[in-house]
C-alpha positions as CSV (number, residue, x, y, z in Angstrom):
1,M,5.1,23.0,3.4
2,T,3.9,20.0,1.3
3,L,5.6,16.6,1.4
4,T,6.7,17.1,-2.2
5,T,8.3,20.4,-1.3
6,T,9.9,18.8,1.8
7,F,11.3,16.0,-0.5
8,K,12.7,18.5,-2.9
9,T,14.5,20.5,-0.1
10,L,15.8,17.4,1.6
11,H,19.3,17.6,3.0
12,N,21.5,14.7,4.1
13,S,22.9,14.4,7.6
14,P,25.5,11.6,7.5
15,G,27.4,10.6,10.6
16,S,24.6,11.2,13.1
17,T,25.6,9.9,16.5
18,A,22.1,10.3,18.1
19,R,20.8,7.2,19.9
20,F,18.3,4.9,18.2
21,S,15.4,3.1,19.8
22,P,16.4,-0.2,21.5
23,V,13.2,-1.8,20.3
24,L,14.9,-3.0,17.1
25,S,17.4,-5.1,18.8
26,Q,14.8,-6.4,21.2
27,A,12.5,-7.3,18.4
28,M,15.3,-9.0,16.5
29,L,16.3,-11.1,19.5
30,G,12.7,-12.0,20.0
31,A,12.2,-13.0,16.4
32,V,15.3,-15.1,16.4
33,G,14.1,-16.9,19.5
34,V,10.7,-17.6,17.9
35,M,12.2,-18.7,14.6
36,L,14.6,-21.1,16.4
37,S,11.5,-22.8,17.7
38,I,10.3,-23.5,14.2
39,S,11.8,-26.6,12.8
40,A,11.5,-25.7,9.2
41,S,9.7,-23.1,6.9
42,A,8.0,-23.5,3.6
43,A,10.2,-20.5,2.4
44,P,14.0,-20.5,2.6
45,S,14.7,-21.2,6.2
46,I,17.6,-18.8,6.5
47,Y,17.7,-15.4,5.0
48,P,18.8,-11.9,6.1
49,T,16.4,-9.3,7.5
50,G,16.8,-5.6,8.0
51,T,18.8,-3.6,5.4
52,T,20.5,-5.9,3.0
53,R,21.8,-3.4,0.4
54,Y,22.2,0.4,0.5
55,D,24.1,2.9,-1.7
56,P,23.6,6.3,-0.1
57,A,25.0,8.1,-3.2
58,K,22.3,6.6,-5.5
59,A,19.4,6.0,-3.1
60,F,17.0,8.7,-2.1
61,N,17.9,9.1,1.6
62,S,14.8,9.3,3.8
63,F,12.9,7.5,6.6
64,V,10.4,4.7,5.8
65,L,7.1,4.1,7.7
66,F,5.4,0.7,8.0
67,T,3.6,-1.5,10.5
68,G,5.1,-4.8,11.3
69,G,3.7,-8.0,12.6
70,D,4.4,-6.7,16.1
71,N,1.5,-4.2,15.6
72,I,4.0,-1.4,15.9
73,A,4.2,1.4,13.3
74,H,8.0,1.7,12.8
75,L,9.7,4.7,11.4
76,I,13.1,3.4,10.2
77,D,16.1,5.0,8.6
78,L,17.6,3.3,5.5
79,N,20.1,1.4,7.7
80,G,17.1,-0.2,9.3
81,N,17.2,1.5,12.7
82,S,13.7,1.9,14.2
83,V,14.0,5.6,15.2
84,H,10.4,6.1,16.3
85,E,7.3,4.0,17.0
86,W,3.6,4.1,17.5
87,K,1.1,1.4,18.5
88,D,-1.1,0.2,15.7
89,A,-3.9,-2.3,16.2
90,A,-4.0,-3.2,12.5
91,S,-1.5,-2.8,9.6
92,H,-2.4,0.4,7.7
93,S,-0.3,3.1,9.4
94,T,-0.1,6.2,7.1
95,L,1.8,9.5,7.5
96,I,-0.2,12.7,7.4
97,D,1.1,15.6,5.2
98,P,1.9,18.7,7.4
99,A,0.6,20.8,4.5
100,V,-3.0,19.6,5.2
101,N,-2.5,19.3,9.0
102,G,-1.7,22.7,10.2
103,G,2.0,22.2,9.8
104,K,2.1,19.5,12.5
105,L,5.1,17.2,12.1
106,G,5.2,13.5,12.8
107,H,1.5,12.7,12.8
108,V,0.2,9.4,11.7
109,F,-3.1,7.5,11.1
110,V,-3.4,4.2,12.9
111,T,-6.1,1.8,14.1
112,L,-6.7,2.4,17.8
113,E,-9.1,-0.6,18.5
114,M,-10.4,-3.7,16.8
115,T,-13.7,-5.5,17.4
116,E,-15.4,-8.7,16.2
117,G,-16.8,-8.0,12.8
118,T,-20.4,-9.2,12.6
119,G,-21.2,-10.0,9.1
120,T,-17.6,-10.3,7.8
121,D,-17.9,-14.1,7.8
122,L,-19.4,-13.4,4.4
123,V,-15.8,-13.5,3.2
124,P,-14.6,-17.0,2.7
125,G,-11.8,-17.9,5.1
126,Q,-12.4,-14.9,7.3
127,V,-15.1,-16.2,9.7
128,S,-15.2,-14.0,12.8
129,R,-12.7,-11.6,11.3
130,K,-12.0,-8.6,13.4
131,V,-12.7,-5.1,12.0
132,S,-11.6,-1.7,13.1
133,K,-13.7,-0.2,15.8
134,T,-11.9,3.1,16.3
135,I,-9.3,4.7,14.1
136,G,-7.3,7.8,14.9
137,E,-4.5,10.4,14.4
138,L,-1.6,10.1,16.8
139,D,0.9,12.9,17.3
140,W,4.7,12.4,17.6
141,D,4.3,11.5,21.2
142,G,1.6,8.9,20.6
143,K,-1.2,11.0,21.9
144,T,-4.6,10.6,20.1
145,V,-5.6,14.0,18.7
146,W,-8.5,12.8,16.4
147,S,-10.6,9.7,16.3
148,F,-13.5,8.1,14.4
149,G,-15.6,5.2,15.5
150,D,-18.3,5.8,18.0
151,K,-20.1,8.2,15.7
152,A,-19.7,5.9,12.7
153,P,-22.7,4.0,11.3
154,G,-23.2,1.0,13.5
155,G,-20.8,2.4,16.1
156,A,-17.6,1.0,14.5
157,A,-15.4,2.7,11.8
158,Q,-15.0,-0.6,9.8
159,Q,-12.2,1.3,8.1
160,H,-10.0,-0.8,5.8
161,H,-6.9,-0.3,3.7
162,D,-6.8,3.5,3.4
163,W,-7.6,7.1,4.6
164,A,-6.5,10.6,3.8
165,R,-6.6,14.1,5.4
166,L,-8.2,16.7,3.2
167,P,-7.1,20.4,2.9
168,N,-10.4,21.5,4.7
169,G,-9.4,19.5,7.8
170,N,-11.8,16.7,7.2
171,T,-10.7,13.1,6.7
172,V,-11.8,10.6,4.0
173,V,-12.1,7.1,5.3
174,L,-12.4,3.9,3.2
175,A,-14.7,1.5,5.0
176,N,-17.0,-1.5,4.7
177,L,-20.7,-1.6,4.8
178,V,-22.5,-4.9,5.3
179,H,-26.0,-4.6,3.8
180,P,-28.4,-6.2,1.3
181,V,-28.2,-5.0,-2.3
182,K,-31.0,-5.7,-4.7
183,G,-30.2,-8.1,-7.5
184,F,-27.2,-9.8,-5.8
185,K,-27.1,-13.5,-5.1
186,Q,-25.6,-12.8,-1.7
187,S,-28.2,-11.9,0.8
188,Q,-25.7,-9.5,2.4
189,V,-22.9,-7.7,0.5
190,L,-19.6,-6.6,2.0
191,D,-19.8,-3.2,0.2
192,D,-17.2,-0.4,0.0
193,V,-18.1,3.0,1.2
194,V,-16.2,6.3,1.5
195,Y,-16.9,8.6,4.5
196,E,-15.8,12.2,4.8
197,V,-15.5,12.8,8.5
198,N,-15.1,16.2,10.2
199,P,-12.8,16.9,13.2
200,A,-15.6,16.1,15.6
201,G,-15.8,12.5,14.2
202,E,-19.1,13.1,12.3
203,V,-19.8,11.8,8.8
204,V,-20.6,14.8,6.6
205,W,-20.5,13.0,3.1
206,K,-20.6,9.4,1.9
207,W,-20.2,7.4,-1.3
208,I,-21.4,3.8,-1.6
209,A,-19.9,1.7,-4.4
210,S,-23.0,-0.5,-5.1
211,E,-24.9,2.7,-6.1
212,H,-22.6,3.2,-9.0
213,L,-22.3,-0.3,-10.5
214,N,-23.4,0.8,-13.9
215,E,-20.5,3.3,-14.0
216,F,-17.7,0.8,-13.6
217,G,-17.6,-0.3,-17.2
218,F,-19.0,-3.8,-16.9
219,S,-20.8,-5.3,-19.9
220,P,-24.3,-6.8,-19.1
221,A,-22.7,-10.3,-19.0
222,E,-19.9,-9.1,-16.7
223,L,-22.4,-7.3,-14.4
224,K,-24.3,-10.6,-14.2
225,L,-21.1,-12.3,-13.0
226,V,-20.6,-9.5,-10.4
227,R,-24.1,-9.8,-9.0
228,N,-23.8,-13.6,-8.8
229,A,-20.4,-13.6,-7.3
230,D,-19.7,-16.3,-4.7
231,I,-17.9,-13.8,-2.6
232,A,-19.7,-10.9,-0.8
233,D,-16.6,-8.8,-1.1
234,Y,-17.3,-8.4,-4.8
235,L,-15.1,-5.3,-5.4
236,H,-12.5,-5.3,-2.6
237,V,-11.5,-1.7,-3.0
238,N,-8.0,-1.5,-1.5
239,N,-6.9,2.1,-2.1
240,L,-8.3,5.7,-1.7
241,K,-6.3,8.7,-2.7
242,V,-7.0,12.4,-3.2
243,V,-6.2,13.3,-6.8
244,G,-4.3,16.4,-5.8
245,P,-3.1,19.3,-8.0
246,N,-2.0,18.1,-11.5
247,R,-1.2,19.3,-15.0
248,W,-4.3,17.7,-16.5
249,F,-6.7,19.8,-14.5
250,A,-4.5,22.9,-15.0
251,A,-5.0,22.4,-18.7
252,G,-8.8,22.2,-18.3
253,D,-9.5,18.5,-17.9
254,K,-12.1,18.6,-15.1
255,R,-12.0,14.8,-14.6
256,F,-8.8,15.4,-12.7
257,D,-10.1,18.0,-10.3
258,P,-7.7,18.0,-7.3
259,E,-10.6,17.4,-4.9
260,N,-11.7,14.3,-6.6
261,L,-10.9,10.8,-5.1
262,L,-9.1,8.0,-6.8
263,F,-9.6,4.3,-5.9
264,D,-9.0,0.9,-7.3
265,A,-11.0,-2.3,-7.0
266,R,-8.8,-5.4,-6.7
267,N,-11.4,-8.0,-7.3
268,A,-12.8,-6.2,-10.4
269,N,-9.6,-5.0,-12.1
270,F,-10.4,-1.3,-12.5
271,I,-9.1,2.1,-11.2
272,A,-11.5,5.0,-11.1
273,I,-11.9,8.7,-10.1
274,I,-14.9,9.8,-8.1
275,D,-16.2,13.3,-8.9
276,K,-16.4,14.7,-5.4
277,K,-19.2,17.1,-6.3
278,T,-21.5,14.7,-8.0
279,G,-20.4,11.3,-6.8
280,K,-20.3,10.0,-10.4
281,I,-17.3,8.2,-11.9
282,A,-15.3,10.9,-13.8
283,W,-12.5,8.7,-15.2
284,R,-11.8,5.0,-15.3
285,L,-9.1,2.6,-16.4
286,G,-10.3,-1.0,-16.9
287,P,-11.9,-3.4,-16.4
288,H,-11.1,-4.2,-20.0
289,Y,-7.5,-4.4,-21.2
290,K,-5.5,-5.9,-24.0
291,A,-5.2,-9.6,-23.2
292,A,-2.0,-11.2,-22.0
293,S,-0.7,-14.6,-23.1
294,E,-0.9,-17.2,-20.4
295,E,2.4,-18.8,-21.6
296,Q,4.5,-15.7,-22.2
297,A,5.6,-12.7,-20.2
298,Q,4.0,-9.3,-20.7
299,P,5.8,-7.0,-23.2
300,R,8.3,-4.5,-21.9
301,N,8.6,-1.9,-24.6
302,V,7.4,1.6,-23.7
303,P,5.4,3.6,-24.5
304,R,2.6,1.2,-25.4
305,P,-1.1,0.9,-24.7
306,V,-2.1,-0.4,-21.2
307,D,-2.2,-4.2,-21.2
308,Q,-3.8,-6.6,-18.7
309,I,-3.7,-5.3,-15.2
310,S,-4.9,-7.7,-12.5
311,A,-5.5,-7.4,-8.7
312,Q,-3.7,-4.0,-8.6
313,H,-2.9,-1.9,-5.5
314,D,-1.9,1.6,-4.4
315,A,-3.0,3.5,-7.6
316,H,-2.4,7.3,-7.3
317,I,-1.5,10.3,-9.3
318,I,2.2,11.2,-8.9
319,P,2.2,14.5,-7.0
320,E,3.5,17.8,-8.6
321,G,7.2,18.4,-8.1
322,L,8.1,14.8,-8.6
323,P,9.4,13.1,-11.8
324,G,6.4,11.9,-13.8
325,A,4.0,14.3,-12.0
326,G,0.4,13.8,-13.2
327,N,0.9,10.3,-14.4
328,L,-0.7,7.3,-12.6
329,L,1.6,5.0,-10.6
330,V,0.2,1.6,-9.7
331,F,1.5,-1.7,-8.3
332,D,0.1,-4.3,-10.8
333,N,0.1,-7.5,-8.8
334,Q,-0.8,-9.8,-11.7
335,G,-2.9,-11.8,-9.2
336,L,-6.1,-13.6,-10.0
337,A,-9.0,-11.2,-10.3
338,G,-11.7,-10.0,-12.6
339,Y,-15.2,-10.8,-14.0
340,P,-14.5,-13.2,-15.6
341,T,-11.1,-14.0,-14.1
342,A,-8.4,-12.4,-16.2
343,A,-5.7,-14.5,-18.0
344,V,-2.3,-13.6,-16.6
345,P,1.1,-15.1,-17.6
346,R,1.4,-18.5,-15.9
347,T,5.0,-18.0,-14.7
348,G,5.0,-14.2,-14.7
349,G,5.7,-11.7,-12.0
350,S,4.3,-8.4,-10.7
351,R,4.9,-5.0,-12.3
352,V,5.0,-1.4,-11.3
353,L,3.4,0.7,-14.0
354,E,3.6,4.4,-14.7
355,I,0.7,5.3,-17.0
356,D,-0.3,8.5,-18.9
357,P,-4.0,8.6,-17.7
358,V,-5.1,10.7,-20.7
359,K,-3.5,8.6,-23.5
360,N,-3.9,5.3,-21.5
361,E,-0.3,4.5,-22.3
362,I,2.4,2.8,-20.2
363,V,5.3,5.2,-20.2
364,W,7.6,3.4,-17.7
365,Q,7.5,0.1,-15.9
366,Y,9.5,-2.1,-13.5
367,T,9.6,-5.9,-13.6
368,G,12.0,-8.5,-12.3
369,E,13.8,-8.5,-15.7
370,D,14.8,-4.9,-15.2
371,S,17.0,-6.0,-12.3
372,G,18.5,-8.9,-14.1
373,G,16.2,-11.7,-12.9
374,P,13.3,-13.7,-14.4
375,A,9.8,-12.1,-14.3
376,W,8.8,-14.2,-11.4
377,S,11.7,-13.0,-9.2
378,F,9.6,-9.9,-8.4
379,R,6.1,-11.2,-7.4
380,S,3.5,-10.2,-4.9
381,T,0.0,-11.3,-5.9
382,H,-1.7,-9.3,-3.1
383,I,-1.1,-6.2,-1.0
384,S,2.0,-4.0,-2.0
385,A,2.7,-0.4,-3.1
386,A,5.0,1.9,-5.1
387,R,5.9,5.6,-4.8
388,R,7.9,7.9,-6.9
389,L,10.9,9.7,-5.2
390,P,12.3,13.2,-5.9
391,N,15.5,11.9,-7.5
392,G,13.6,9.7,-10.0
393,N,14.0,6.5,-8.1
394,T,10.9,4.5,-7.3
395,F,10.2,3.1,-3.8
396,I,8.5,-0.4,-4.0
397,D,6.8,-2.5,-1.3
398,E,6.8,-6.2,-2.5
399,G,4.4,-6.8,0.3
400,Q,4.0,-10.6,0.1
401,S,7.6,-11.2,1.0
402,G,8.0,-8.2,3.4
403,R,10.6,-6.6,1.1
404,L,11.0,-2.9,0.6
405,F,13.4,-1.5,-2.0
406,Q,14.4,1.4,-4.2
407,V,15.1,1.1,-7.9
408,T,16.6,3.6,-10.3
409,R,14.8,4.3,-13.6
410,D,17.0,1.7,-15.2
411,G,16.2,-1.0,-12.6
412,D,19.3,-0.9,-10.4
413,I,18.4,-1.8,-6.8
414,V,20.1,0.8,-4.6
415,W,18.4,0.1,-1.3
416,E,16.7,-3.1,0.0
417,Y,15.2,-4.0,3.4
418,V,13.5,-7.2,4.6
419,N,10.9,-6.8,7.4
420,P,12.3,-8.4,10.6
421,Y,9.0,-7.9,12.5
422,F,7.2,-11.2,12.0
423,R,3.7,-12.0,13.0
424,I,3.8,-15.2,14.9
425,G,0.7,-17.4,14.9
426,K,-0.4,-21.0,14.9
427,D,-1.7,-23.2,12.0
428,K,-5.3,-24.1,12.7
429,L,-5.0,-27.6,11.1
430,T,-1.6,-28.7,12.4
431,G,-1.0,-26.5,15.4
432,R,2.5,-25.7,14.0
433,V,3.9,-22.3,14.8
434,T,3.8,-19.9,11.8
435,A,5.7,-16.8,11.0
436,N,4.7,-14.1,8.5
437,N,6.6,-10.9,7.7
438,Q,4.3,-9.5,4.9
439,L,3.9,-5.8,4.7
440,Y,0.7,-4.2,3.6
441,R,2.2,-0.8,2.8
442,G,5.6,0.9,3.3
443,Q,6.0,4.6,2.7
444,P,9.0,6.8,2.1
445,V,9.1,9.7,4.6
446,P,11.2,12.9,4.2
447,Y,13.6,13.8,7.0
448,E,11.8,17.1,7.5
449,W,8.5,15.3,8.3
450,V,9.8,14.6,11.8
451,P,10.7,17.0,14.6
452,A,14.3,18.4,14.5
453,G,16.9,16.2,16.1
454,T,15.4,12.8,15.1
455,P,18.4,10.6,14.4
456,H,19.2,8.8,11.2
457,S,22.1,6.9,9.7
458,E,23.4,6.7,6.1
459,K,26.0,4.0,6.1
460,A,26.6,2.0,3.0
461,V,25.6,-1.7,3.1
462,V,27.3,-3.9,0.5
463,P,25.9,-7.4,0.2
464,P,28.2,-10.3,-0.3
465,E,28.5,-12.2,-3.5
466,L,25.8,-14.8,-3.8
467,S,28.4,-17.6,-4.0
468,Q,29.9,-16.4,-0.7
469,A,26.5,-16.0,1.1
470,S,26.4,-19.5,2.6
471,I,26.6,-21.3,5.9
472,P,29.7,-23.6,6.2
473,P,28.9,-27.2,6.9
474,G,29.3,-28.5,10.4
475,P,32.3,-30.6,11.6
């Protein structure tokens, strides 16, 4: 059974009285204790966390998976109860579809071990950054049933951002490769590489981005900028997805072969499909788009030709069986990126775009205006994600603020959750305690993905009127 089929056959189970994990309350108490030790915050100093809005009748009821700042992969219900957890040394936990995993329920990809990343100090601000040494698949009970690292080039996986299980049982892994590339100003490039790894943890196929520079659509002048970039992480690929079955391929368009791989390059503002058989780029969107005005918001009428996308994340083909199947869904951060740097609206926000990948038209979008706010009320200039749900809603991870929410096609917010699992650190300059609840990726998870009997709650949460959501003054 595929995840899409599971979503379509989902049944609600309100009123569950099963016990929830006590870790949520413990984490909340710990976070409160830490936050009380911080005298002030650059962001609003008091704001709710956990589920802040929930309409079970209009939301798509499911679990959600994400890794918090506590290095725990949390499976929560929509009331915010952490119903199951796995240890994760990084922040990229990803569910594995039982359809490509022998029907096994409740398995996830996580990072098992980090190590010092020799060479990653090529990225400004990331001196001595740690990289993944070993990644793996954990079963429901947290047991490692597959891993990759010791047989990786250099003895470390160096996986980043993404991974996916293939129907043949192998796993594709997005990783970094530090090496010299002829013609680049940087003596060492932090390159992006895709490995296909078999169940024994051995690399059986690889694809290296720098070998395909002339296929990414850069003009000669732009390619010169790429080669002379001040940053070794010149592409910063942040996403890797299997294209999967789709109507375009069924109609004879071989560019969308279900076995092909789709990725996007944040720093270079393009999305592309790799032909798995040849390694060549089969389809591409960007890096050239209709320009945006720096002083005005992007247009909102649809359909229309694709306009300026910048610093995007989580591009993928909407799976069959879901509304919009075959279209491309992408979180358009509208951050600074591109060769040369793209002009984006000065006071604009981020967007979620649904794109017809054959016509290159935007057929649906979500912006802050669609929920009654200004454009900049929905904004995350890095990380983030979006997924289509079976009832037509769209699940959105506004990663920068640690906010997960569902919107209807008309922009109504019917579920909202703010990550309560902060990463606590210390500012290197001032020594001040810091707290960060950003989320790299949240994912909706169907109830049937987990073993039978896993508890969940579906109790409505109605937020107070904004005028009443205040703390009364002291005596």
